[in-house]
One Martini backbone bead per residue (centre of mass of N, CA, C, O) as a GRO file, in nm:
protein
  326
    1MET     BB    1  13.319  13.977  18.556
    2SER     BB    2  13.137  13.975  18.274
    3VAL     BB    3  13.169  14.045  17.933
    4PRO     BB    4  12.982  14.135  17.681
    5LEU     BB    5  12.922  14.021  17.364
    6VAL     BB    6  12.955  14.225  17.078
    7ILE     BB    7  12.791  14.214  16.758
    8ASP     BB    8  12.837  14.351  16.457
    9ARG     BB    9  12.587  14.428  16.235
   10PRO     BB   10  12.497  14.474  15.929
   11ALA     BB   11  12.336  14.678  15.752
   12PRO     BB   12  12.092  14.698  15.550
   13VAL     BB   13  12.066  14.692  15.205
   14THR     BB   14  11.959  14.949  15.002
   15GLU     BB   15  11.766  14.999  14.710
   16SER     BB   16  11.695  15.158  14.453
   17ALA     BB   17  11.490  15.176  14.185
   18ASP     BB   18  11.730  15.210  13.976
   19GLU     BB   19  11.899  14.943  14.088
   20LEU     BB   20  11.697  14.752  14.009
   21PRO     BB   21  11.611  14.492  13.855
   22ALA     BB   22  11.457  14.397  13.590
   23THR     BB   23  11.154  14.278  13.507
   24PRO     BB   24  11.043  14.030  13.356
   25PRO     BB   25  10.834  13.952  13.134
   26VAL     BB   26  10.514  13.835  13.110
   27ARG     BB   27  10.378  13.561  12.973
   28THR     BB   28  10.119  13.503  12.783
   29SER     BB   29   9.855  13.295  12.637
   30ARG     BB   30   9.823  13.477  12.408
   31LEU     BB   31   9.780  13.491  12.082
   32THR     BB   32   9.978  13.593  11.822
   33ALA     BB   33  10.021  13.750  11.545
   34PRO     BB   34  10.164  13.745  11.267
   35SER     BB   35  10.405  13.946  11.088
   36TRP     BB   36  10.382  13.902  10.772
   37PRO     BB   37  10.134  14.076  10.691
   38ARG     BB   38  10.264  14.351  10.763
   39GLU     BB   39  10.516  14.317  10.575
   40LEU     BB   40  10.356  14.284  10.314
   41VAL     BB   41  10.211  14.564  10.315
   42ARG     BB   42  10.471  14.749  10.338
   43ARG     BB   43  10.537  14.648  10.066
   44PRO     BB   44  10.502  14.749   9.752
   45ILE     BB   45  10.471  14.473   9.608
   46GLY     BB   46  10.262  14.360   9.800
   47ALA     BB   47  10.044  14.579   9.767
   48PHE     BB   48  10.015  14.543   9.459
   49GLY     BB   49   9.932  14.241   9.469
   50LEU     BB   50   9.682  14.273   9.649
   51ALA     BB   51   9.533  14.475   9.460
   52THR     BB   52   9.515  14.284   9.219
   53ILE     BB   53   9.352  14.063   9.350
   54ALA     BB   54   9.116  14.241   9.438
   55VAL     BB   55   9.032  14.334   9.156
   56ILE     BB   56   8.966  14.059   9.038
   57LEU     BB   57   8.755  13.971   9.249
   58VAL     BB   58   8.559  14.208   9.218
   59THR     BB   59   8.516  14.191   8.913
   60ALA     BB   60   8.402  13.902   8.913
   61VAL     BB   61   8.157  13.959   9.090
   62ILE     BB   62   8.031  14.189   8.922
   63SER     BB   63   8.004  14.039   8.650
   64ALA     BB   64   7.789  13.828   8.759
   65LEU     BB   65   7.572  14.083   8.803
   66TRP     BB   66   7.728  14.313   8.621
   67THR     BB   67   7.720  14.500   8.304
   68PRO     BB   68   7.706  14.741   8.080
   69HIS     BB   69   7.700  14.493   7.878
   70ASP     BB   70   7.665  14.241   7.672
   71PRO     BB   71   7.932  14.034   7.603
   72PHE     BB   72   7.762  13.871   7.352
   73TYR     BB   73   7.669  14.118   7.207
   74ALA     BB   74   7.609  14.178   6.862
   75ASN     BB   75   7.686  14.487   6.656
   76PRO     BB   76   7.755  14.575   6.341
   77TYR     BB   77   7.690  14.899   6.371
   78ARG     BB   78   7.926  14.902   6.632
   79ARG     BB   79   8.194  14.853   6.502
   80LEU     BB   80   8.484  14.992   6.600
   81GLN     BB   81   8.449  15.169   6.839
   82PRO     BB   82   8.533  15.420   7.010
   83PRO     BB   83   8.578  15.574   7.278
   84SER     BB   84   8.298  15.630   7.507
   85PRO     BB   85   8.041  15.678   7.720
   86GLU     BB   86   7.911  15.400   7.630
   87PHE     BB   87   8.211  15.303   7.531
   88LEU     BB   88   8.500  15.314   7.709
   89LEU     BB   89   8.666  15.079   7.514
   90GLY     BB   90   8.487  15.004   7.304
   91THR     BB   91   8.481  14.797   7.010
   92ASP     BB   92   8.474  14.530   6.827
   93SER     BB   93   8.431  14.352   6.528
   94LEU     BB   94   8.119  14.276   6.655
   95GLY     BB   95   8.015  14.506   6.868
   96ARG     BB   96   8.151  14.456   7.140
   97ASP     BB   97   8.205  14.521   7.458
   98VAL     BB   98   8.514  14.552   7.609
   99LEU     BB   99   8.453  14.599   7.911
  100SER     BB  100   8.257  14.360   7.953
  101ARG     BB  101   8.465  14.141   7.863
  102LEU     BB  102   8.681  14.210   8.066
  103MET     BB  103   8.510  14.143   8.319
  104ALA     BB  104   8.435  13.850   8.237
  105GLY     BB  105   8.743  13.759   8.218
  106SER     BB  106   8.813  13.759   8.524
  107ALA     BB  107   8.656  13.493   8.592
  108THR     BB  108   8.834  13.312   8.409
  109ALA     BB  109   9.102  13.374   8.546
  110LEU     BB  110   9.013  13.273   8.826
  111TYR     BB  111   8.947  12.980   8.737
  112VAL     BB  112   9.231  12.906   8.634
  113ALA     BB  113   9.394  12.970   8.890
  114ILE     BB  114   9.246  12.784   9.093
  115GLY     BB  115   9.269  12.521   8.931
  116SER     BB  116   9.575  12.516   8.923
  117LEU     BB  117   9.627  12.522   9.227
  118VAL     BB  118   9.494  12.255   9.297
  119VAL     BB  119   9.650  12.071   9.113
  120ALA     BB  120   9.938  12.154   9.206
  121ALA     BB  121   9.901  12.079   9.506
  122ILE     BB  122   9.840  11.776   9.471
  123VAL     BB  123  10.080  11.692   9.298
  124GLY     BB  124  10.318  11.818   9.470
  125LEU     BB  125  10.252  11.682   9.742
  126VAL     BB  126  10.241  11.386   9.669
  127LEU     BB  127  10.520  11.359   9.534
  128ALA     BB  128  10.691  11.472   9.775
  129VAL     BB  129  10.612  11.257   9.983
  130LEU     BB  130  10.684  10.997   9.819
  131SER     BB  131  11.001  11.110   9.765
  132SER     BB  132  11.070  11.133  10.109
  133LEU     BB  133  10.854  10.939  10.320
  134THR     BB  134  10.948  10.659  10.206
  135THR     BB  135  11.052  10.414  10.061
  136VAL     BB  136  11.303  10.346   9.848
  137TRP     BB  137  11.154  10.228   9.598
  138LEU     BB  138  10.937  10.455   9.587
  139ARG     BB  139  11.123  10.698   9.557
  140GLU     BB  140  11.254  10.606   9.291
  141SER     BB  141  10.991  10.581   9.125
  142VAL     BB  142  10.902  10.878   9.157
  143ALA     BB  143  11.161  11.010   9.043
  144VAL     BB  144  11.112  10.894   8.757
  145ILE     BB  145  10.836  11.022   8.707
  146VAL     BB  146  10.930  11.319   8.738
  147ASP     BB  147  11.139  11.317   8.509
  148VAL     BB  148  10.927  11.261   8.287
  149LEU     BB  149  10.720  11.497   8.344
  150ILE     BB  150  10.928  11.741   8.320
  151ALA     BB  151  10.964  11.698   8.001
  152PHE     BB  152  10.671  11.815   7.990
  153PRO     BB  153  10.515  12.058   7.866
  154THR     BB  154  10.235  12.243   7.876
  155LEU     BB  155  10.163  12.219   7.571
  156LEU     BB  156  10.172  11.912   7.548
  157ILE     BB  157   9.956  11.847   7.758
  158ALA     BB  158   9.732  12.008   7.621
  159MET     BB  159   9.733  11.842   7.357
  160LEU     BB  160   9.661  11.568   7.487
  161LEU     BB  161   9.392  11.667   7.617
  162ALA     BB  162   9.251  11.795   7.364
  163THR     BB  163   9.233  11.529   7.198
  164THR     BB  164   9.018  11.410   7.405
  165TYR     BB  165   8.845  11.679   7.530
  166GLY     BB  166   8.918  11.944   7.431
  167GLY     BB  167   8.904  12.273   7.426
  168SER     BB  168   8.952  12.420   7.757
  169LEU     BB  169   8.973  12.528   8.080
  170LEU     BB  170   9.039  12.250   8.199
  171VAL     BB  171   9.288  12.200   8.030
  172VAL     BB  172   9.445  12.438   8.138
  173ALA     BB  173   9.441  12.363   8.440
  174LEU     BB  174   9.573  12.081   8.411
  175SER     BB  175   9.832  12.151   8.260
  176VAL     BB  176   9.940  12.362   8.459
  177GLY     BB  177   9.915  12.189   8.722
  178ILE     BB  178  10.104  11.953   8.635
  179ALA     BB  179  10.358  12.112   8.553
  180SER     BB  180  10.387  12.266   8.829
  181GLY     BB  181  10.371  12.025   9.031
  182VAL     BB  182  10.634  11.891   8.948
  183GLY     BB  183  10.823  12.129   9.025
  184ILE     BB  184  10.731  12.152   9.316
  185SER     BB  185  10.807  11.868   9.418
  186ARG     BB  186  11.114  11.908   9.398
  187ILE     BB  187  11.139  12.140   9.601
  188ILE     BB  188  10.986  12.014   9.843
  189LYS     BB  189  11.159  11.763   9.873
  190ASN     BB  190  11.422  11.903   9.952
  191GLU     BB  191  11.305  12.044  10.204
  192ILE     BB  192  11.212  11.790  10.357
  193VAL     BB  193  11.493  11.659  10.376
  194ARG     BB  194  11.628  11.889  10.535
  195VAL     BB  195  11.431  11.889  10.781
  196ASP     BB  196  11.445  11.574  10.850
  197SER     BB  197  11.776  11.615  10.918
  198THR     BB  198  11.752  11.752  11.165
  199ASP     BB  199  11.792  11.763  11.505
  200TYR     BB  200  11.494  11.802  11.608
  201VAL     BB  201  11.377  11.565  11.447
  202LEU     BB  202  11.565  11.342  11.550
  203ALA     BB  203  11.487  11.387  11.854
  204ALA     BB  204  11.184  11.330  11.821
  205ARG     BB  205  11.215  11.039  11.706
  206ALA     BB  206  11.377  10.933  11.956
  207ALA     BB  207  11.132  11.011  12.162
  208GLY     BB  208  10.862  10.891  12.000
  209VAL     BB  209  10.755  11.056  11.778
  210GLY     BB  210  10.534  11.071  11.553
  211PRO     BB  211  10.485  11.139  11.218
  212VAL     BB  212  10.241  11.327  11.237
  213ARG     BB  213  10.368  11.529  11.439
  214ILE     BB  214  10.615  11.604  11.273
  215ILE     BB  215  10.462  11.723  11.036
  216VAL     BB  216  10.302  11.940  11.200
  217ASP     BB  217  10.545  12.073  11.377
  218HIS     BB  218  10.791  12.082  11.132
  219LEU     BB  219  10.720  12.062  10.826
  220VAL     BB  220  10.486  12.270  10.781
  221PRO     BB  221  10.624  12.534  10.889
  222ASN     BB  222  10.888  12.507  10.687
  223VAL     BB  223  10.719  12.447  10.399
  224GLY     BB  224  10.455  12.622  10.366
  225ALA     BB  225  10.569  12.896  10.256
  226LEU     BB  226  10.696  12.784   9.997
  227PHE     BB  227  10.434  12.660   9.883
  228ILE     BB  228  10.274  12.929   9.854
  229VAL     BB  229  10.469  13.071   9.666
  230LEU     BB  230  10.451  12.866   9.434
  231LEU     BB  231  10.143  12.901   9.388
  232SER     BB  232  10.147  13.204   9.310
  233THR     BB  233  10.315  13.149   9.054
  234THR     BB  234  10.108  12.967   8.918
  235ALA     BB  235   9.884  13.178   8.877
  236ALA     BB  236  10.043  13.352   8.675
  237PHE     BB  237  10.103  13.124   8.469
  238SER     BB  238   9.805  13.054   8.398
  239ILE     BB  239   9.725  13.322   8.259
  240LEU     BB  240   9.944  13.311   8.045
  241SER     BB  241   9.870  13.028   7.926
  242GLU     BB  242   9.579  13.091   7.838
  243ALA     BB  243   9.666  13.283   7.613
  244GLY     BB  244   9.847  13.090   7.452
  245LEU     BB  245   9.636  12.851   7.417
  246SER     BB  246   9.417  13.028   7.276
  247TYR     BB  247   9.589  13.101   7.030
  248LEU     BB  248   9.624  12.779   6.956
  249GLY     BB  249   9.328  12.633   7.044
  250TYR     BB  250   9.354  12.511   7.377
  251GLY     BB  251   9.155  12.687   7.520
  252ALA     BB  252   8.922  12.888   7.505
  253PRO     BB  253   8.637  12.900   7.382
  254SER     BB  254   8.426  13.091   7.175
  255ASN     BB  255   8.189  13.096   7.422
  256THR     BB  256   8.423  13.234   7.590
  257VAL     BB  257   8.535  13.471   7.812
  258SER     BB  258   8.871  13.591   7.751
  259TRP     BB  259   9.170  13.738   7.731
  260GLY     BB  260   9.298  13.547   7.526
  261ARG     BB  261   9.060  13.555   7.321
  262MET     BB  262   9.063  13.864   7.278
  263LEU     BB  263   9.356  13.873   7.167
  264THR     BB  264   9.308  13.688   6.929
  265ASP     BB  265   9.069  13.843   6.784
  266ALA     BB  266   9.249  14.139   6.794
  267GLN     BB  267   9.515  14.106   6.612
  268VAL     BB  268   9.397  14.240   6.336
  269LEU     BB  269   9.351  14.543   6.504
  270ILE     BB  270   9.628  14.699   6.562
  271THR     BB  271   9.579  14.938   6.340
  272THR     BB  272   9.262  15.019   6.364
  273SER     BB  273   9.209  14.890   6.681
  274PRO     BB  274   9.407  14.911   6.957
  275GLU     BB  275   9.217  14.894   7.210
  276ALA     BB  276   9.133  14.588   7.167
  277VAL     BB  277   9.440  14.499   7.247
  278ILE     BB  278   9.526  14.664   7.502
  279ALA     BB  279   9.324  14.569   7.721
  280PRO     BB  280   9.401  14.265   7.751
  281GLY     BB  281   9.705  14.304   7.773
  282VAL     BB  282   9.705  14.474   8.034
  283ALA     BB  283   9.551  14.266   8.209
  284ILE     BB  284   9.763  14.044   8.191
  285SER     BB  285  10.012  14.195   8.286
  286LEU     BB  286   9.903  14.290   8.569
  287ALA     BB  287   9.838  14.010   8.679
  288VAL     BB  288  10.118  13.879   8.651
  289LEU     BB  289  10.271  14.098   8.810
  290GLY     BB  290  10.114  14.090   9.074
  291LEU     BB  291  10.157  13.784   9.138
  292THR     BB  292  10.466  13.788   9.125
  293LEU     BB  293  10.512  14.006   9.352
  294PHE     BB  294  10.362  13.860   9.569
  295GLY     BB  295  10.552  13.617   9.584
  296ASP     BB  296  10.810  13.776   9.657
  297ALA     BB  297  10.694  13.912   9.914
  298LEU     BB  298  10.618  13.645  10.058
  299ARG     BB  299  10.904  13.533  10.072
  300GLU     BB  300  11.035  13.774  10.237
  301ALA     BB  301  10.821  13.751  10.484
  302THR     BB  302  10.867  13.419  10.551
  303ASP     BB  303  11.170  13.395  10.529
  304PRO     BB  304  11.411  13.357  10.772
  305ARG     BB  305  11.677  13.389  10.610
  306LEU     BB  306  11.618  13.672  10.499
  307LYS     BB  307  11.592  13.810  10.773
  308ARG     BB  308  11.880  13.745  10.874
  309GLY     BB  309  12.027  13.887  10.643
  310ARG     BB  310  11.912  14.175  10.701
  311VAL     BB  311  12.015  14.198  10.991
  312ARG     BB  312  12.314  14.152  10.926
  313ALA     BB  313  12.344  14.400  10.733
  314ARG     BB  314  12.269  14.615  10.947
  315THR     BB  315  12.501  14.538  11.161
  316GLU     BB  316  12.744  14.572  10.930
  317GLN     BB  317  12.731  14.865  10.930
  318PRO     BB  318  12.914  15.130  10.917
  319GLY     BB  319  12.866  15.331  11.209
  320LYS     BB  320  12.656  15.135  11.342
  321LYS     BB  321  12.464  15.100  11.612
  322VAL     BB  322  12.410  14.829  11.834
  323SER     BB  323  12.170  14.717  12.034
  324ARG     BB  324  12.183  14.557  12.351
  325GLY     BB  325  12.047  14.335  12.544
  326ALA     BB  326  12.026  14.216  12.874
   0.00000   0.00000   0.00000
């Protein structure tokens, strides 16, 4: 009689819901918005810069449709009037409303800033690409041209252009744009060379990826943020340069309302009617300060190296626990 062989099988092990491993989140194909706009608004300097830009834009649009008084109308009987309900910021030496001229000058500042940005972007981008992504002889030739142009300050370029075309806002935009674009090209060129020599770009080039796709996929995302920050600094420099060039006679003509021209015309009134000098001076200072702080906040919000530095500084604080993900 044979005895059946019985094999004891282990019972299945059941796990509770708490002991089950967490299911990794499923990534959806929906595109998420970048985080830098939220970080930019959270920063006080970024919020102040955005508010300054918004005020300039809104004032320029409103001044094109309406001003309290005609900014060009001169009334000798109302010259050097103090601030009043009719003239909130008083009148200048020719009896013109300071507030109306201040509003009209915002459109001029916007024109100079945008014009300088366009010229600086074209000059900087073309010189940076030619000096970094072309043949050796062309790179060396462009480097010599950049070294020569960078020796010319904004004032000298404005004087050369004004001798040929006369003093105008176009001369201001061109001189500031060319001088700033040359400096931008040198910075962008070094950044392009750094990114172009990284391992992932070299691997993409070895895999047969074309130059256009390398530029779009690798160079633009890594260099674009720095390029935008430099352009925002150019906008602030253009408004300040317009005031200086108008003072020297190479900026806005006499028939154009600008903050620099207002400051030039009112410099002799600093003791008798200080509000005529303070108003354009404060407008120029706030615009330059706001655009400069906006550029700094934009750099801090978009530069990944600064983000990594802040994260490393927080993790290295003594006595602070750092949570590690599974």
